[in-house]
C-alpha positions, 0 to 999 in steps of 0.5 A: 012872108010877102015880097012887099014886106019890109026888111026884117028890121025890128021897129024902134018900139020893139027894140026898146021893149026888148032892151027893157025886158033884158034889163028887167031880166038882169035886175031879176037875176041879180035880186034872186042872187042877193036873196039866195046869198041872204038865205045862205048867210042867214042859215049859217 
């Protein structure tokens, strides 16, 4: 890293992307949970 590099602060674009990925991950986890519950209930 060069001395002239800016502070280690993520850009607005990067922050938005990370937020979107986090949200997508949560939605995916929730969807997987719902599908597993449906499979378990269907197997009963």
